[in-house]
C-alpha positions as MATLAB code, in Angstrom:
seq = 'MPGFTWRKEKSPVMPRARKYPLELLDRATRLVFESGRPVAAVARDLGIPAETLRLHVRRVEADEGMRKELLSSDEREEIKALRRENHELRRANEILKAASVFFAGELDPHRPR';
ca = [
     131.302  115.051  154.256;
     129.573  114.633  150.840;
     126.204  116.189  150.634;
     126.637  118.375  153.850;
     126.022  122.011  153.568;
     126.031  124.774  156.026;
     122.750  126.660  156.525;
     123.322  130.382  156.304;
     119.756  131.501  156.904;
     118.239  131.236  160.390;
     115.441  128.950  161.122;
     112.164  130.929  160.964;
     110.599  128.433  163.363;
     112.647  128.637  166.508;
     115.988  129.873  167.664;
     118.498  127.459  168.902;
     118.354  126.837  172.681;
     121.163  128.092  174.873;
     123.396  125.372  176.250;
     124.194  127.470  179.313;
     121.670  129.701  180.922;
     122.394  133.385  181.042;
     121.997  133.471  184.792;
     124.961  131.021  185.030;
     127.090  132.990  182.668;
     126.263  136.315  184.442;
     127.143  134.725  187.802;
     130.420  133.375  186.362;
     131.267  136.795  184.863;
     130.689  138.516  188.214;
     132.994  135.952  189.880;
     135.725  136.728  187.217;
     135.374  140.509  187.828;
     135.159  140.338  191.693;
     137.493  137.683  192.498;
     140.186  138.583  189.867;
     140.740  134.933  189.146;
     141.414  133.788  185.715;
     138.444  132.944  183.457;
     139.733  129.305  182.825;
     139.743  128.809  186.666;
     136.193  130.096  187.181;
     134.943  128.154  184.135;
     136.484  125.025  185.379;
     134.828  125.420  188.839;
     131.399  125.987  187.327;
     131.662  123.398  184.629;
     131.542  125.719  181.727;
     133.858  125.665  178.838;
     136.496  128.315  179.252;
     135.917  129.694  175.716;
     132.194  130.119  176.354;
     132.898  132.136  179.449;
     135.700  134.088  177.944;
     133.387  135.243  175.063;
     130.544  136.097  177.564;
     133.031  138.180  179.742;
     134.313  139.972  176.539;
     130.614  140.815  175.521;
     129.868  142.188  179.054;
     132.978  144.206  179.131;
     132.161  145.776  175.660;
     128.454  146.407  176.700;
     129.593  148.102  179.988;
     132.227  150.250  178.261;
     135.175  148.629  179.958;
     136.792  147.666  176.643;
     136.438  150.575  174.178;
     138.057  148.665  171.283;
     135.007  146.297  171.232;
     131.650  146.902  169.928;
     128.780  146.801  172.316;
     125.785  144.593  171.514;
     123.637  147.734  170.693;
     126.407  148.781  168.103;
     126.496  145.308  166.657;
     122.723  145.160  166.272;
     122.886  148.788  164.502;
     125.546  147.578  162.205;
     123.511  144.545  161.315;
     120.522  146.630  160.657;
     122.374  149.107  158.471;
     123.963  146.354  156.415;
     120.479  144.776  155.867;
     119.273  148.239  154.865;
     122.211  148.840  152.532;
     121.760  145.302  150.823;
     117.983  146.259  150.199;
     118.828  149.691  148.801;
     121.416  148.173  146.479;
     118.992  145.631  145.291;
     116.263  148.306  144.740;
     118.768  150.428  142.851;
     119.670  147.489  140.569;
     115.951  146.983  139.852;
     115.528  150.682  139.043;
     118.487  150.683  136.672;
     117.120  147.698  134.776;
     113.613  149.294  134.620;
     115.141  152.555  133.298;
     117.033  150.656  130.668;
     113.863  148.889  129.710;
     111.611  151.906  129.518;
     114.211  153.909  127.628;
     114.233  151.251  124.992;
     110.392  151.303  124.815;
     110.347  155.155  124.437;
     113.076  155.253  121.735;
     112.771  152.191  119.476;
     115.498  153.463  117.194;
     118.079  153.399  119.959;
     120.611  150.493  119.808;
     120.248  148.148  122.653;
];
C-alpha cells in the first residue's frame, strides 16, 4: 500500500486493548494443562484463535519453569531494559567522543583536523 508505514514506537497515550481477557486465556490454559487436550481443540471450544492460545500457553509454561528453553516474562523484561540501557550508553559514548575531539581541537589549534 503506498503511503502506509508501520509505527515502531508505542503510543504514549494508551496501550492497545486486549482482544481476549486474561481470565479467559488463563482458564483456557488451565484446561489445556488439566485435560491434556490439544490446544487447538480447547481454543475451538472457547472460540479463541488457536495461535493466540498456543502463545499464551507457551508464555505460562516459560513463566512457571516448565520449559527451560524459553525466557520467562521477567527475563524478557530484564533483557529489554538492558538493551535500552546499552543503547543509551552507546549514545552517550558517541557524544563524549565527539566532545573530546572538539575540545582537543580547541586546546591545540595547530593540530590538523
